[in-house]
LUMSE-410650 format. One record per residue (C-alpha): residue in three letters; chain; y, x, z. Coordinates in nm, 4 decimals. Each point is the difference from the previous one (the first is absolute). Last residue first. Layout:
+--------+--------+----------+----------+----------+
| residu | chaine |       c2 |       c1 |       c3 |
+--------+--------+----------+----------+----------+
|    ALA |      A |        Y |        X |        Z |
...
+--------+--------+----------+----------+----------+
# end
This chain:
+--------+--------+----------+----------+----------+
| residu | chaine |       c2 |       c1 |       c3 |
+--------+--------+----------+----------+----------+
|    GLY |      A |   1.3557 |   1.3567 |  -0.8164 |
|    ARG |      A |  -0.2233 |  -0.2548 |   0.1541 |
|    GLN |      A |  -0.1869 |  -0.2218 |  -0.2433 |
|    PRO |      A |   0.0914 |  -0.3676 |   0.0142 |
|    GLY |      A |  -0.2728 |  -0.2305 |   0.1326 |
|    ARG |      A |  -0.3315 |  -0.0452 |  -0.1778 |
|    SER |      A |  -0.1657 |  -0.3241 |  -0.0997 |
|    ILE |      A |  -0.3453 |  -0.1540 |   0.0557 |
|    PHE |      A |  -0.1452 |   0.3237 |   0.1448 |
|    THR |      A |  -0.3756 |  -0.0285 |   0.0485 |
|    ARG |      A |  -0.2719 |  -0.0184 |   0.2705 |
|    ILE |      A |   0.1970 |   0.1348 |   0.2964 |
|    ARG |      A |  -0.1978 |  -0.0115 |   0.3274 |
|    ARG |      A |  -0.0803 |   0.3727 |   0.0303 |
|    GLU |      A |   0.3628 |   0.1045 |  -0.0602 |
|    LEU |      A |   0.1179 |  -0.2620 |   0.2529 |
|    VAL |      A |  -0.2240 |   0.1431 |   0.2728 |
|    SER |      A |   0.1166 |   0.3596 |  -0.0601 |
|    ARG |      A |   0.3683 |  -0.1041 |   0.0008 |
|    PRO |      A |  -0.0298 |  -0.1690 |   0.3399 |
|    LEU |      A |   0.0655 |  -0.3732 |  -0.0312 |
|    LEU |      A |   0.3045 |  -0.2066 |   0.0997 |
|    VAL |      A |  -0.0155 |  -0.3722 |  -0.0872 |
|    ARG |      A |   0.2575 |  -0.2548 |  -0.1138 |
|    HIS |      A |  -0.0769 |  -0.3675 |  -0.0763 |
|    GLN |      A |   0.1906 |  -0.1264 |  -0.3090 |
|    CYS |      A |  -0.2457 |  -0.2923 |  -0.0517 |
|    GLY |      A |  -0.1424 |   0.0664 |  -0.3484 |
|    GLN |      A |   0.1510 |   0.3362 |  -0.0983 |
|    CYS |      A |  -0.1196 |   0.1550 |   0.3258 |
|    ARG |      A |   0.2397 |   0.2705 |   0.1194 |
|    ILE |      A |  -0.0973 |   0.3660 |   0.0519 |
|    GLY |      A |   0.1320 |   0.2647 |   0.2384 |
|    ILE |      A |  -0.1611 |   0.3429 |  -0.0317 |
|    ASP |      A |  -0.0514 |   0.2124 |   0.3114 |
|    ALA |      A |   0.0585 |   0.3755 |  -0.0224 |
|    GLY |      A |   0.3080 |  -0.0925 |  -0.2013 |
|    LEU |      A |   0.0873 |  -0.2642 |  -0.2565 |
|    ARG |      A |   0.1190 |  -0.3588 |   0.0483 |
|    VAL |      A |   0.0064 |  -0.3120 |  -0.2238 |
|    VAL |      A |  -0.3153 |   0.0444 |  -0.2121 |
|    GLN |      A |  -0.0810 |  -0.3359 |  -0.1629 |
|    TRP |      A |  -0.3385 |  -0.1693 |   0.0519 |
|    GLN |      A |  -0.2292 |  -0.1987 |  -0.2281 |
|    ASP |      A |  -0.3357 |  -0.1357 |   0.1280 |
|    SER |      A |   0.1237 |  -0.3533 |   0.0713 |
|    GLY |      A |  -0.2195 |  -0.2660 |   0.1602 |
|    CYS |      A |   0.2079 |  -0.0752 |   0.3133 |
|    PRO |      A |  -0.2671 |   0.1819 |   0.2062 |
|    HIS |      A |   0.0877 |   0.3235 |  -0.1870 |
|    LYS |      A |  -0.2504 |   0.0956 |  -0.2683 |
|    LYS |      A |  -0.2129 |   0.3141 |   0.0175 |
|    LYS |      A |  -0.0067 |   0.2889 |  -0.2495 |
|    LEU |      A |   0.3782 |   0.0300 |  -0.0248 |
|    ARG |      A |   0.2166 |  -0.0663 |  -0.3060 |
|    VAL |      A |   0.3213 |   0.2030 |   0.0005 |
|    VAL |      A |   0.3667 |  -0.0694 |  -0.0730 |
|    ASP |      A |   0.2071 |   0.3178 |   0.0213 |
|    GLY |      A |   0.3585 |  -0.0459 |   0.1260 |
|    LEU |      A |   0.0177 |   0.3268 |   0.1958 |
|    ARG |      A |  -0.2383 |   0.2428 |  -0.1635 |
|    ILE |      A |  -0.3575 |   0.1012 |   0.0825 |
|    GLU |      A |  -0.1356 |   0.3150 |  -0.1622 |
|    THR |      A |  -0.3679 |   0.0158 |   0.0936 |
|    VAL |      A |  -0.1002 |   0.3119 |   0.1930 |
|    MET |      A |  -0.3338 |   0.1563 |  -0.0926 |
+--------+--------+----------+----------+----------+
# end
């Protein structure tokens, strides 16, 4: 099953970042998803399949595409 991931989504991942935050904002979509840590602003690119497995919950959703 493919999870709908939108630009601007804020997600909580299963593991915490070394800075202590577990909330990330989606900043890039494609085959690889770009996410930014809400604690320290560090950016990471993850393959879509890896990100889908690591998402625990959606904190907030970005705007729906038209």
